[in-house]
C-alpha positions in Angstrom: 92.9 119.1 138.0 92.1 122.1 135.8 95.7 122.9 134.8 96.3 119.3 133.7 93.1 119.3 131.7 94.0 122.5 130.0 97.5 121.4 129.0 96.1 118.0 127.7 93.3 119.8 125.7 95.7 122.4 124.4 98.4 119.8 123.6 95.9 117.9 121.4 94.9 121.0 119.6 98.6 122.1 119.1 99.5 118.6 117.9 96.8 118.8 115.2 98.1 122.2 114.2 101.7 121.2 114.1 102.8 123.4 117.1 105.7 122.0 119.2 105.4 121.7 123.0 107.9 124.4 123.7 105.9 126.9 121.7 102.7 125.6 123.3 104.2 126.2 126.8 104.9 129.8 125.8 101.4 130.2 124.5 99.9 128.9 127.8 102.1 131.2 129.8 101.1 134.2 127.7 97.4 133.1 128.0 97.4 133.2 131.8 99.3 136.5 131.8 96.5 137.9 129.7 93.9 136.5 132.2 95.9 138.0 135.0 95.9 141.4 133.3 92.2 141.1 132.6 91.5 140.3 136.3 94.0 142.7 138.0 94.8 145.3 135.4 97.5 145.7 132.7 99.8 147.7 135.0 100.4 144.7 137.3 103.9 143.3 136.9 104.2 141.2 140.1 103.0 138.0 138.5 104.8 135.2 136.7 103.5 132.0 135.0 105.4 128.8 134.4 103.8 126.0 132.2 105.5 122.7 133.1 104.7 120.7 130.0 106.3 117.5 131.3 104.3 117.4 134.5 101.2 118.9 133.0 101.1 121.7 135.6 100.6 125.4 135.4 102.3 127.4 138.2 101.3 131.0 138.9 103.3 133.1 141.3 102.3 136.5 142.8 105.1 138.5 144.4 104.0 140.7 147.3 105.7 143.0 149.8 105.2 142.3 153.5 103.6 145.4 155.2 102.1 146.4 158.5 99.2 148.1 156.8 97.8 146.9 153.5 96.9 149.5 150.9 97.0 147.4 147.8 96.0 143.8 148.4 97.3 142.8 144.9 100.9 143.8 145.7 101.0 143.8 149.5 100.3 141.3 152.3 99.9 142.0 156.0 102.8 140.9 158.2 100.6 138.7 160.4 99.2 136.8 157.3 102.7 136.4 155.9 104.0 134.9 159.2 101.3 132.2 159.1 103.3 130.9 156.1 106.8 131.9 157.1 107.4 132.9 160.7 110.6 134.9 160.2 109.2 137.5 157.7 109.5 141.2 158.5 107.9 144.3 156.9 109.6 145.1 153.6 110.4 141.4 152.8 109.2 139.9 149.6 106.5 137.2 149.8 105.7 134.8 147.1 102.1 133.6 146.9 101.1 130.6 144.8 97.9 131.0 142.9 95.7 128.1 141.9 94.8 128.3 138.2 91.2 127.3 139.2 91.0 130.7 141.0 90.5 132.3 137.7 87.2 130.5 137.2 85.8 128.6 134.2 84.5 131.8 132.6 87.9 133.5 132.4 89.5 130.4 131.2 87.0 130.0 128.4 87.6 133.5 127.3 91.3 132.5 127.1 90.6 130.0 124.3 90.2 132.8 121.8 93.7 134.0 122.8 95.0 130.5 122.4 93.5 130.0 118.9 94.9 133.4 117.9 98.3 132.6 119.2 98.4 129.2 117.5 97.4 130.9 114.2 100.3 133.3 114.6 102.7 130.5 115.3 101.4 128.6 112.2 101.8 131.6 110.0 105.3 132.2 111.3 106.2 128.5 110.9 104.9 128.6 107.3 106.8 131.9 106.6 110.1 130.4 108.0 109.6 127.1 106.1 109.2 128.8 102.7 111.7 131.6 103.4 114.4 128.9 103.7 113.2 127.5 100.4 113.4 130.7 98.4 114.7 129.8 94.9 114.0 126.1 95.2 111.3 124.0 93.6 108.3 122.9 95.6 105.4 120.6 94.6 101.8 121.1 95.5 98.3 120.5 94.3 96.0 122.9 92.5 93.3 124.0 95.0 91.6 127.0 93.3 91.7 128.5 89.9 90.9 132.2 89.3 91.3 134.3 86.2 94.5 135.9 87.3 95.8 133.5 89.9 96.1 129.8 90.6 96.2 128.8 94.3 98.3 125.7 95.2 98.2 123.8 98.5 101.7 122.7 99.7 102.8 121.8 103.3 99.5 123.1 104.8 100.1 126.4 103.1 98.4 128.1 100.2 100.8 129.3 97.5 99.9 131.7 94.8 100.9 131.3 91.1 100.1 134.6 89.4 99.2 134.8 85.8 102.5 136.6 85.1 104.4 133.6 86.5 102.5 131.0 84.6 103.6 129.3 81.4 101.4 130.5 78.5 100.2 127.0 77.5 99.8 125.6 81.0 96.3 124.2 81.7 95.2 123.7 85.3 92.8 121.3 86.9 91.8 121.1 90.6 93.7 118.4 92.5 96.5 117.9 89.9 100.1 118.0 91.0 102.1 121.1 90.0 105.7 122.3 90.5 107.1 125.8 90.8 110.1 127.7 92.2 109.5 129.8 95.3 109.8 133.3 94.0 109.0 135.4 97.1 107.8 135.1 100.6 106.2 138.0 102.5 104.5 138.4 105.9 100.9 137.2 106.0 102.4 134.9 104.8 102.0 135.3 101.0 104.1 132.8 99.1 104.5 133.4 95.3 105.7 130.6 93.1 106.8 130.8 89.4 106.9 128.5 86.4 107.9 131.2 83.9 111.1 132.5 85.6 114.6 131.7 84.5 115.2 130.3 88.0 112.5 127.6 87.5 114.3 126.4 84.4 117.7 126.6 86.2 116.4 124.4 89.1 115.0 121.9 86.7 118.4 121.5 85.1 120.0 121.2 88.5 117.6 118.4 89.3 118.1 116.5 86.1 121.8 117.0 85.5 124.0 115.8 88.4 127.1 117.4 86.9 125.5 120.9 87.6 125.0 120.1 91.3 128.5 118.7 91.4 129.7 122.0 89.9 131.4 120.3 86.9 129.0 122.1 84.6 127.9 125.7 85.1 124.8 127.3 83.7 126.2 130.7 82.5 123.0 132.3 81.3 119.3 131.6 80.6 116.8 133.5 78.5 113.2 132.3 78.1 110.0 133.0 76.2 108.1 130.8 78.6 106.2 127.9 77.0 107.7 128.6 73.6 111.5 128.7 73.5 114.5 129.2 75.7 118.3 129.4 75.3 120.7 128.1 77.9 124.4 128.7 77.9 126.4 126.0 79.7 130.1 125.5 80.4 132.2 122.5 81.6 135.1 123.0 83.9 136.3 119.5 83.0 137.5 119.1 79.4 136.5 115.4 79.6 132.8 116.4 80.1 130.7 117.6 77.2 128.5 120.2 78.8 125.8 120.1 76.0 125.8 116.3 75.9 125.5 116.0 79.7 122.5 118.3 79.7 120.8 116.5 76.8 121.4 113.1 78.4 121.5 109.6 76.9 119.1 109.6 74.0 117.8 113.0 75.1 116.4 111.6 78.4 117.4 114.6 80.6 116.3 117.4 78.3 113.1 115.6 77.4 112.2 115.4 81.1 112.6 119.2 81.3 110.7 119.8 78.1 107.7 117.7 79.4 107.6 119.8 82.6 107.5 122.9 80.5 104.8 121.6 78.1 107.0 121.3 75.1 109.0 124.5 75.4 111.9 124.2 72.9 115.3 124.5 74.6 118.5 125.4 72.8 121.5 124.4 74.8 124.6 126.5 73.8 128.2 125.6 74.6 129.8 128.6 76.2 132.8 130.4 74.6 134.8 133.4 75.8 135.1 134.5 72.2 132.0 136.7 71.5 131.8 135.9 67.8 131.7 132.2 68.6 129.1 132.6 71.3 127.0 134.8 69.2 127.2 132.3 66.2 126.0 129.5 68.5 123.3 131.6 70.2 121.7 132.8 67.0 121.1 129.3 65.7 119.4 127.8 63.8 120.3 130.6 61.5 123.8 130.6 60.2 125.7 134.0 60.1 127.7 134.9 57.0 129.6 137.7 58.8 129.7 139.3 62.3 130.7 142.9 63.0 131.4 143.4 66.7 131.8 146.4 69.0 132.9 144.6 72.1 133.3 147.8 74.1 129.5 148.6 73.7 128.4 144.9 73.5 126.9 145.4 70.1 126.9 143.0 67.1 125.7 143.5 63.5 125.2 140.0 62.0 125.0 139.5 58.3 122.7 136.7 57.0 121.9 135.2 53.7 118.7 136.8 52.4 116.8 133.5 52.8 118.0 133.0 56.4 117.1 136.5 57.8 113.6 135.4 58.9 115.0 132.4 60.7 117.6 134.6 62.5 114.9 137.0 63.7 112.3 134.4 64.5 108.6 134.8 65.0 107.9 138.2 66.5 111.6 138.7 66.9 111.8 135.9 69.4 115.0 134.2 68.3 117.1 137.4 68.1 115.7 138.6 71.5 116.6 135.4 73.2 120.1 135.4 71.6 120.6 139.0 72.7 119.5 138.4 76.3 121.6 135.2 76.7 124.8 136.8 75.3 124.4 140.3 76.7 124.9 141.8 73.2 122.5 144.1 71.4 122.1 142.4 68.1 121.0 143.8 64.7 120.6 141.7 61.6 121.0 142.6 58.0 120.5 140.8 54.7 123.6 140.1 52.7 122.2 142.0 49.7 121.5 145.1 51.8 124.9 144.9 53.4 126.6 144.6 50.1 124.6 147.5 48.7 125.5 149.7 51.6 129.2 148.9 51.2 129.4 149.1 47.5 129.9 145.4 47.1 128.2 143.7 44.2 127.2 140.1 44.7 127.9 137.9 41.6 124.3 136.5 42.1 122.8 140.0 42.2 121.0 141.6 39.2 123.2 144.6 40.0 126.2 142.7 38.6 124.6 142.5 35.2 125.7 145.4 33.0 122.5 145.4 30.9 120.4 146.5 33.9 120.2 150.3 34.4 120.4 151.8 37.9 116.7 152.8 37.7 115.7 149.3 36.8 117.8 147.8 39.6 116.3 150.2 42.1 112.7 149.4 41.0 113.3 145.7 41.2 115.1 145.8 44.6 112.2 147.9 46.0 110.0 144.9 45.1 112.2 142.3 46.6 113.7 141.2 43.3 117.4 141.2 44.1 119.1 138.1 42.8 119.3 136.6 39.3 117.1 133.8 40.5 114.5 136.3 41.6 114.4 137.8 38.1 114.1 134.4 36.4 111.4 133.1 38.8 109.2 136.2 39.2 108.3 137.1 35.6 104.6 137.8 36.3 105.4 140.2 39.1 108.0 142.0 37.0 105.7 142.5 34.1 103.3 144.4 36.4 106.1 146.9 37.2 106.3 150.2 35.4 108.8 150.1 32.6 109.0 146.3 32.3 107.1 145.1 29.3 107.4 141.6 27.7 110.2 142.7 25.3 112.2 144.5 28.0 111.9 141.5 30.3 113.0 139.0 27.6 116.0 141.3 26.6 117.1 141.6 30.2 116.6 137.9 30.8 118.8 137.0 27.8 121.6 139.3 29.1 121.3 137.8 32.5 121.5 134.2 31.2 124.6 135.2 29.1 126.1 136.7 32.2 125.5 133.4 34.1 127.2 131.4 31.4 130.3 133.7 31.5 130.5 133.3 35.4 130.4 129.5 34.9 
């Protein structure tokens, strides 16, 4: 029986492609409606198709009107022919004719296979779209399928996911077939599914996976800032005073944080204990540098942080990375200043500064400061550099050094 053969053949195809029987039934019904339109014309609306998936039967009904004179044989039936089926029918009555699927012929059914393949592809695409749309913001695992200059394509759940260069970790290295994880960043029709390893969300989800207290809402991740693959800062808060937020995120002997660091190829992670006091939060966020003083403008979320001259480079970090991360994670615009510069701007003389020694003239102090010779130690340890400066001969240097050492003895 052709209808049973069609359903069985299509069922096998649908099963291989992950299409459920209900959706397959709809496809078959749409398929035969397309065949009907092809045979009788698109304007015909007096047909209905029912695919009985349980019985393996396709039922096609054609509704006609009983008439005494037939003008359109597709929509009308002569009263004499109708009465051969039902004796009591009168002109104007509806008449339902059952059509055998075999009447469409093998050729028409074969042309319908293209329709079926197209319909199944659409269902597959919609199924993939729905599956990943529900997983927006969650981590998925797949296998690297194709590597291009700007994109890496990952196979996951019979779908191809795209990992753009902008969403990759700078020191990631990919090999075909290897397992890879990323957070679902966006899903659009097509479907086009974009995953990310460089986003803050990816790091957040890794913490949620590794730290049960976050999932249990005992610990809250307040803010994240990343330089993907290099360094990140994560602000955490515990709603339970008995639970140390930082300790819980680090784990026993660093087990939890190390698992995250391995996934991120060695990215350094600073975990910061949250405080509602800006000066405390900023002090923690700017680590490993240690501020000497903080000047805050809370209304404009601005901070000027004073550092020891030797610590300023640590505070700023390579290419400004540390200060940028601290600024992003606290929401404050941060400027840094050396202690010596801050003191000079405010007329404060540091006891360790050469400006505190009476024997140095203002011109000499200015020349030395311009050449990064600011402290007494600088003057003692940079003799060769100083002798190259205009106005600083051997005798002048020795005279100033003697005054400086005398000043140091008096301070002691």
